[in-house]
N, C-alpha and C positions, 0 to 999 in steps of 0.2 A: 504494500500500500504506500506508494510514493507520494500520493496526493493527500495532504492533511485533511482536505475537505471530505475524504471518504472514510475517515476515522469515525467510529461509532461507539457509543456507550452500550453495554457495559465493558466490552473488551478494552476500550480506551477510557481511562480515567485520568484526566489532566490534573486532578488533585494529588495524585500519587507523588510526583516530585516535589510537592509543596509541603509534605507532611512533617519533614524534619529540617532543622536548621542547616545541617551539613549538606542536605540535598538541595535546598534552596540556593546555597552558595555555589554548588557544583553546576546547577542549571542556569545560573544567572547569565543573561545575554550581554549586559553592559556592566563594566567595572569602573569603580570610582576610587581614586587614591590620591595622596598628596602630589604625585607627579602630574596630576591633571590641573593643578591650580597655579594661577599667577595672582599674587596677593596685591590688591590695589591699596595704595597708601597715599595719604594726603600730607604734604610737607608744610611746615611753617617756620618762620625765622625764630631764633632764640636758642636757649640752652635749657635742657631738662624740661622741655615743654611737652605735655600731653594734654591737649585742649579738647575737651569733649565737643562733639558735633551734635547739637540738639536733635536734628532730624534723622540722625543715624545712630541710635543707641548702641553703645559698645565700641564705636569708632571714634578715634581721636586724631586731631591734627598733630603730627609729630615733628619736633625739631630734628635737625640732622643727627645729633648724638642718639636720640631715641630711635630714629630710623635705622641706624647702625645696629642697635640692639634688636630691632625687629628683624633685620636681615639675618642676624645670628640665630634668632629663634626659628626663622623660616628654614634655615639649613638643618637645624636640629630636628625639625618635623618632616623633612624630605620635600619641602616646597622648592621647586627649581628656580623661580623667578619672582621679581617684584615689578609692579607697574607704579611709577611715581607721578604724582600730580601736585602742582604748587598752589598754595593759598597766597593770594595777592591782595593786600589791603586796597580799598578804593582810592586812597590818596597816592598810591604808587602806580596806578594805571594811567595809560596815555592813549590818545586816539589811534596811534600806530603800533602800540604794544612794543616799544623799543626794548623793554627788559627781556623779551624773548631772545634777543641777539647779544645779551651780555654773557660772555664766557664765564663770568664769576657769579651768575645768578643762582638762586636757591637750588634749582634742579641740578645744575652742573656741579656745585659744591657738594651736594648730597651724593651724586654719582661717584665723585672722586673719593669721598670719605667711605662710602660703602664698599667700593672696590678695593680700597686699601685694607680694610678690615676683613672683608669677606669676598675674596677675589673669585671664589667658585660660583657665586650666585649670579643668575642672569638679571639684567636690568632692562626694563622697557620704558621708553620715553614717549610721552604724549607730544605730538607736534600739531599745534594749533595756536591761534593768538588769543582765544577767549580768556585764558587766565591773566592776560596782560593788558587788554584793551579797556578803555573807560566806557565803551558801549556794550561790552560783553559778547561781541560776536567773534567768530573764528577767523575772520579775515578783515581786510581793510574796508572801511565803510565810507562811501562818498555819496551825498545826496540821497541817502536811504538805500543805496544799492551796495551789495558786497562785490568788490572788484576781484574777479577770479584770477586773472593772469598776474596782476600786480601782487596779489597775496602769495601766489606760488613762489615768486622770487624771494620773498621773506621766509617762507617755509623751508626752502632749500637751505638758506643760511642757518636757520634754527636747527635743522636736522644735522648739519655738519658740526655745529658747535656742540650739540648734545652727544653726537657720536665721538667726537674728540675728547669729551669729558669722561667717557667710559661706558656709555649706554650700548648695549648689545643689540637691541631691537629698537628701531625707529617706527613709531606707530602714528601715522598721520590720521587725525580724527576730524579734520576740517571739512571734508567733502567737497573740496574744490576739484573741478575737472582737470585732469592731466597732471596732478601733483605727484603721483607715484613715479611716473617716468622721469620727471624733472628731478626729484629727490634721488632716485637711483643714479642718474647721470652725475649729479652733484657729488654724491658720496664717492662714486668710482673715480671721479676726477681728482679727488683728494687722497686716493689710495685706500679708501675705506671699503674695500671690496667685500670684506667678511661681515660687515654690519648688515643685519637682517632688516627687512621692512615687513611689518604686519599692517596691512591696509585695513582701516575701518571702511570696508567696501560697501556694506549695506548698513548705514547708520540712519535710523529713522528719526523724524521730528517728533519726539516722544514726550509725553507728560511725565514719564518715569525718571527724568533727569533732575527733577526739582531739588532733592536733597544734596546732590552733588554740586549744584550751582551755589547752594549755601556753603558747602564745604570749601570751595575754592574762592569764595568771595564775589561770585558773579551774579548772585540772585538779585541784589538791589540795583545793579548797574545795567542789566540787559535791557536794551532799547528794542522794542518790537519782539519778533520771534525769528526762528531759524528755518522757516519752511521754504525759503527760496533756494536753499542749498542742501538741507537734510531731506531724506526721502519721505514721501507720503505713506503713512501707515496702511493705506488701502492697496498699495502696490506690491506685487510679488514678482512678476516677470521682469520688472525694472531692476530688481536686485541681481538677477542673473546677468544682466547687461553690465551693471556696475562691477560685479566680480570679474567678469570676463575682461573688461578693460584694465582693471588693476593688475590682474595676473599677466596680461600681455605687456604691461608697462614694467614688470619686474618685481611685483610683490612676491615675497617668499611664503606668506600665509595671509589669510584674510579673516576679518572679524565681522560678526553680526552683532548689532547693538540696537536696542536692548536684547535680552535673552529670552525669557519665558514667553512673552507675548509674540515672539517670532520664531518659535520652534519649527514651524513649517518652512521658514526661509532657510534655517540651518540644514534641514533635511534636503530641500531642493538643491541647495548649493553643493552639498557634499555629493549627492547623487550625480549632479551635472559635471562637476569638475574633479572630484577625487583629490582635491588640494587640501593642504593643512588648514583646517577651519576651526576658528575659536568663537566662543560666545562671551559676551560681556554681561554678567549679571549686575545690572546697574543699581545705583543708589536707591531708587524707588522700589525695586524688587526686594532689596535687602531690608529697607525700612518697613515695608508691609509685613514681612515675616516677623521682624523683631517686634513691631507694635502689636500684632495679633498675639504673639507669644506672651508679651508683657501683660496683656489683658486677660490671659488665660483662655483665649479662644482656640488655640491649637497648641500642639506639642512643638515647641520651637526647634529642638534638635532634629526631630524626625522630619519636620517640614523643610529645614535647611538641607538635609541630605537628599530628600526626595526631589527638591528643586534642582540640586546640582546633578543628580544622576539623570534627570530628564534631558539635560544638555548632551550627555554622553549617548543616551538612547537615540536622540535626534541626529547624532552623527558628529558632534563636536569632538575635536582632538583634545581640547582643553578649555578652561574657563577662567576668565578674569573675574575675581570676586573679592568683596570685602570680608567674606566668610572664610577665607582660605585657612588662616591659622586655627580658627574655631572648629572648622570642619575637619582639618587634619587631626586635631586633638581628639575629636569625637570618633573618627575612624580608628584611631589607635586603641580607643577603649573597646 
């Protein structure tokens, strides 16, 4: 009986493999472990700073010295990489986001410090201008329009500076057309051939980013919205076109963001391209699970693990998540 549709009860009892824990583990189709996680961390200036983020219970903005401690903890848990994002005070933001091009900015100093202390850990750098602009957008803004090509020129410079600081993966999250090819050419021209690019290929204009914008200081400064460059949540075929273009331009891997509301996109992309595919379990997803758990509405640990394994089941190779350390500790137990 090669066709499962021909299986019949009582000869076939699908409950049999579910009866014991050892059997459930043996028959599991998707596996989840610390190797699947990239730990998302928010940086802030200062020393010995662990500043709680109200909208993300359990997550703190970390000063560089605390981020180094987090990197050591990640290695002890078997987490292979960190994704770093900077908090920028509104007073330090400018129309063109010049701080993105400062080789001694918070991101670059953090990368050097972490690599000096924990050289074996991978580091992923966000490439976009929204942490640095006074309007909160990912690109240059002129008369209400985001300037695609002019923004790319700055993103290339930002990527090179971050790679030179020690980041192993450059992750453009801006959604400008053509930026992957330009960044790849820019990195290669500087001899940075081994630096990876993980393209935020299908990044949707989502309501689930709200807590993150608070975390990096963009919530109060964002003018308008990002629907002219981030994807329409109604679109699925368009995601395949975005991924195809980014892979053709030299992306080593691709990202789907957000995660759980777009599991269908992860599955379609993986089936279509068989390329390394990652999901970003964004701040709003994290916050929903945490808030519900704090209110006693669900089992927080079980919901966390279930949400993470859903990405693996959908076809993701790995997950960027704020839950990384907590989940790795839970899996050890």
